Every structure is written in structure tokens, then in C-alpha cells.
C-alpha positions in Angstrom: -20.9 94.9 -42.3 -19.8 92.2 -44.8 -19.6 88.7 -43.5 -16.0 87.3 -43.5 -15.6 84.7 -46.2 -14.7 81.2 -45.1 -11.5 79.8 -46.7 -12.5 76.7 -48.7 -10.2 73.8 -48.2 -11.0 70.2 -49.1 -11.8 69.6 -45.4 -14.1 72.6 -45.2 -15.9 71.6 -48.4 -16.4 68.1 -47.0 -17.9 69.3 -43.7 -20.2 71.7 -45.5 -21.4 69.0 -48.0 -22.1 66.6 -45.1 -24.0 69.3 -43.1 -21.6 68.9 -40.1 -21.6 71.9 -37.8 -18.1 73.5 -37.4 -16.4 76.9 -37.2 -13.1 78.0 -38.7 -10.5 79.9 -36.8 -7.7 81.7 -38.6 -4.3 82.6 -37.2 -1.1 84.3 -38.4 1.6 82.0 -39.6 4.1 84.7 -40.6 6.5 83.9 -37.8 6.8 80.3 -38.9 5.6 78.9 -35.5 3.6 75.8 -36.7 3.9 73.7 -33.5 0.5 72.8 -32.0 1.0 74.6 -28.7 1.9 77.8 -30.5 -1.2 77.3 -32.7 -3.4 76.9 -29.5 -2.0 80.2 -28.1 -2.5 82.1 -31.4 -6.1 80.9 -31.7 -6.9 81.6 -28.1 -7.8 78.0 -27.5 -6.9 75.8 -24.5 -4.0 73.4 -25.5 -6.0 70.4 -24.2 -8.8 71.2 -26.8 -6.4 71.5 -29.8 -5.2 68.3 -31.5 -2.6 67.7 -34.2 -2.7 65.3 -37.1 0.2 63.0 -37.7 0.7 60.6 -40.5 2.5 57.3 -39.9 3.7 54.5 -42.2 3.9 50.8 -41.8 5.7 48.3 -44.1 5.4 47.9 -47.0 3.6 51.2 -47.7 0.5 51.5 -45.5 -0.4 54.9 -44.1 -2.3 55.7 -41.0 -3.5 59.0 -39.6 -3.2 59.7 -35.8 -4.9 62.7 -34.1 -3.5 63.6 -30.6 -3.5 66.5 -28.2 -0.9 69.1 -29.3 1.0 69.0 -26.0 1.3 65.2 -26.1 3.6 62.8 -28.0 2.5 59.9 -30.2 3.3 56.5 -28.8 4.1 54.6 -32.0 3.7 51.2 -30.2 0.2 52.0 -28.9 -0.7 53.5 -32.3 0.5 50.3 -34.1 -1.5 48.2 -31.8 -4.6 50.4 -32.4 -4.4 50.0 -36.2 -3.4 46.3 -36.1 0.1 46.4 -37.4 3.4 45.3 -35.9 5.3 48.6 -36.2 4.7 52.2 -37.2 7.1 55.0 -38.1 6.4 58.7 -38.8 5.9 59.4 -42.4 9.0 61.4 -43.6 8.0 65.1 -43.9 9.4 65.1 -47.5 6.6 62.6 -48.4 3.7 64.3 -46.6 2.4 66.4 -49.5 2.9 63.7 -52.1 1.0 61.2 -50.1 -1.8 63.4 -48.5 -2.1 66.5 -50.6 -1.5 68.6 -47.4 1.6 70.5 -46.1 3.2 70.5 -42.7 1.0 72.6 -40.4 -2.1 72.0 -42.5 -2.6 68.3 -42.5 -6.1 67.1 -41.5 -7.7 63.7 -41.5 -10.4 64.5 -44.1 -10.0 65.6 -47.7 -6.6 63.8 -48.3 -5.7 62.6 -51.7 -7.2 59.2 -50.6 -8.7 58.1 -47.4 -6.4 56.4 -44.8 -7.3 54.7 -41.6 -7.6 57.2 -38.8 -7.2 56.9 -35.0 -8.1 59.7 -32.6 -6.7 59.6 -29.1 -9.4 58.6 -26.7 -9.0 61.8 -24.7 -11.1 63.5 -27.4 -14.0 61.1 -27.3 -15.9 62.8 -24.6 -15.1 66.4 -25.6 -18.1 68.4 -26.9 -15.7 70.1 -29.5 -12.0 70.1 -30.3 -9.8 72.0 -32.7 -7.9 70.5 -35.6 -6.3 71.8 -38.8 -8.7 72.7 -41.5 -6.3 71.8 -44.3 -3.8 74.7 -44.5 -1.5 76.5 -42.2 -3.3 79.4 -40.6 -6.7 77.7 -40.6 -8.2 75.5 -37.8 -11.6 74.1 -37.5 -13.6 73.5 -34.3 -16.1 70.6 -34.4 -17.3 67.7 -32.4 -14.7 64.8 -32.3 -17.5 62.3 -33.0 -18.5 64.2 -36.2 -14.9 64.1 -37.4 -14.6 60.4 -36.5 -17.8 59.6 -38.4 -16.7 61.5 -41.5 -13.1 60.1 -41.4 -14.2 56.5 -40.4 -12.0 56.9 -37.4 -11.8 55.0 -34.2 -10.8 56.2 -30.7 -8.0 54.6 -28.8 -5.2 55.5 -26.4 -2.2 56.4 -28.6 -0.2 58.9 -26.6 2.7 58.4 -24.2 
């Protein structure tokens, strides 16, 4: 039996080059359901183990990446405090690919066009593994939150409502 070939995204290449243990999980995106709770269901993962990656912007043009549980909502005030700025807004979706190199449903904290400060919600800090996008819709990766934090230079803080 042939081994299934792993899709190589920038994020997957980075994890492999750093020797970080992870596994990829593929799912069907034909129905257009890209919200995190749907992704958790499609991948057979518990929703509290699946996290979404959101990109925020502060004036004048500073970007910050926030990683939170898929069923939760980002608290922009808490996130701003966590990154040390006065105010954050969500990066407009039309700017996502231009700024990060990733598309909606495939954004992940590593392998972006350039590195941005990353904050992971503290709820992930004690988890042995969690699931985040692997860099394209239809592909997730399961790894230790501490490994992702180390590779992304991320901090942990409470950033959900």
C-alpha cells in the first residue's frame, strides 16, 4: 500500500525543517463551509481542540496574528492589550492574501510572507496538541501549541470574549 503524500505548504515545510512533530488532517471544502466549527466536524476533532487564525491590524499598519478556539470570538480589546497597542481591528478580508500570502480558511501563523507578532489564547497553553490550519483550505495540522508558539515566536494570553 502506498503511503499518502503530505501536501507541502509553507507551514508544513517549516515544521519539517525544524523537526517539529505534527500530523496533517485533510478535509473536503467543496461545500464552501470554512468556519472553524464546521472544520472541526469535518476533521472529526473536538471543537475545543481546533483553533482559528485571525489577522488584526493596528494603526498605522502593524499586523498581529491571533489564534483562538474556533467556537470563541476574539476580544479586540484584550488582544490589543496583549500585543501592547491601543486599538486593533480585523484585517479586511480583501487584504489577507496580499499581506500574508494565505487565503481565507487557510491562514496559519507560520510561513506568512513575513513574520508578524503572534498571540495564542491561553486556553491552548496546557493542551498536549491542538489543530490549526496548515496553510490552505482543506488541510489542518495537529501539533503541540508550545511547538507552534516557539516556531512563531508567539506568546500566550487571554484574548477571547
